[in-house]
C-alpha positions in Angstrom: 98.7 99.6 76.3 97.1 100.1 72.9 94.8 102.6 72.0 91.7 100.8 71.5 92.5 99.7 75.0 92.7 103.2 76.3 89.7 104.2 74.4 87.6 101.5 75.9 88.7 102.5 79.3 87.7 106.3 78.6 84.6 105.2 77.6 84.0 102.8 81.0 84.9 105.8 83.0 82.3 107.6 81.5 79.6 105.4 80.9 79.8 103.9 84.4 79.1 107.0 86.2 76.1 107.9 84.0 74.5 104.5 84.4 75.0 104.7 88.2 73.6 108.3 88.3 70.5 107.0 86.2 70.1 104.4 88.6 70.3 106.6 91.7 67.6 108.8 90.0 65.4 106.1 89.4 65.9 104.7 92.8 65.1 107.8 94.3 62.0 108.4 92.2 60.7 105.2 93.2 61.4 105.6 96.6 59.9 109.2 97.1 56.8 108.0 95.4 56.4 104.8 97.7 56.8 107.3 100.5 54.3 109.9 99.6 52.0 107.3 98.2 52.0 105.7 101.4 51.1 108.9 103.4 48.2 109.3 101.1 47.0 105.8 101.4 47.6 105.2 97.8 49.2 102.4 95.7 52.7 103.9 94.5 52.7 104.3 90.6 56.3 104.7 90.2 57.5 101.7 92.1 59.0 100.4 89.2 61.8 103.1 89.3 63.2 101.7 92.7 63.2 97.9 91.2 65.2 99.3 88.0 67.7 101.9 90.0 69.1 99.5 92.2 70.4 97.3 89.7 71.6 100.2 87.5 73.3 101.7 90.6 75.1 98.4 90.9 75.9 97.7 87.1 77.1 101.6 86.8 79.2 100.8 89.9 80.8 97.5 88.2 81.5 99.4 85.0 83.2 102.4 86.7 85.4 100.3 88.9 86.5 98.4 85.9 87.4 101.6 83.9 89.4 103.0 87.1 91.2 99.6 88.1 94.6 101.1 87.3 94.0 104.0 89.3 92.4 102.1 92.3 95.3 99.7 92.4 98.1 102.3 92.2 96.2 103.9 94.7 96.3 101.0 97.0 99.7 100.1 96.4 100.6 103.8 97.2 98.9 103.4 100.6 100.0 99.9 101.2 103.9 100.1 100.7 104.9 102.5 103.3 103.0 100.3 105.8 104.6 97.2 104.8 108.2 98.9 104.5 107.7 100.6 108.0 106.7 97.0 109.3 109.8 95.5 107.6 111.9 97.9 109.2 110.2 97.0 112.6 110.8 93.4 112.4 114.1 93.5 111.0 116.3 93.2 114.2 114.0 90.3 115.4 114.5 88.5 112.1 118.5 89.5 112.2 118.8 88.0 115.7 116.9 85.0 114.7 119.0 84.5 111.6 122.6 84.9 113.4 121.0 82.8 116.3 120.3 79.8 113.8 123.7 80.5 112.0 125.3 80.3 115.2 123.7 77.1 116.5 124.7 75.5 113.0 128.3 76.1 113.6 128.2 74.6 116.8 126.4 71.3 116.2 128.5 68.0 115.8 128.5 66.7 112.5 128.6 63.2 114.0 126.2 63.0 116.6 124.1 66.2 116.0 124.2 67.7 119.6 125.2 71.2 120.2 128.0 72.4 121.7 129.4 75.7 123.1 130.7 78.5 121.1 134.6 78.1 120.2 134.7 74.4 121.4 137.0 72.4 119.3 135.6 68.8 120.2 131.8 67.6 120.9 131.4 67.7 124.5 128.8 64.6 123.9 131.0 62.5 121.8 134.5 63.6 121.9 134.8 63.9 118.1 136.6 67.1 116.4 134.2 69.8 115.2 136.5 71.4 113.3 139.4 70.0 111.0 142.0 70.9 108.5 141.0 70.7 104.9 143.6 68.6 103.1 143.5 70.5 99.8 143.1 74.1 100.9 144.4 74.1 104.5 141.9 76.2 105.9 140.4 75.1 109.5 136.6 74.2 108.6 133.9 72.8 110.4 134.1 69.1 110.1 131.5 67.3 107.8 131.6 65.7 104.1 132.9 68.9 102.1 135.0 71.7 102.8 133.2 74.9 103.6 135.8 76.8 101.7 136.9 75.1 99.0 134.5 72.3 98.6 136.7 69.7 98.5 135.7 66.2 99.9 136.4 65.7 103.7 137.6 62.4 105.0 
């Protein structure tokens, strides 16, 4: 990042809290005057401090958040990543089981009728077509289909 950017961030980190503290001071002054005046039965004379202070608190907070954005995001990342990693470790066995089941089911689907077959079956129990054939190019026993799983040759 450029020096100008870093200088601007440093200014925001200083000005933001100062504005927020000034707003807090005005708000406290206005609120205290309102309470004291109400107890005395008088009209508050410094109520404007409350009206001016509340927006200044918000403006100062926004400026501070802008100045400290990198630090806030880095902190959030450092808090979140371990939780995400832990969740990933917890669900990995389930995802692996689902992937294995899907992969196993894919191998046992008949390419002709699309129905599932038992593990290790050589012919479809529904239509009788072969589930595996010998590739005419590489000679490997492969799943019946349009192309060889091993060498990519077109199967008849």
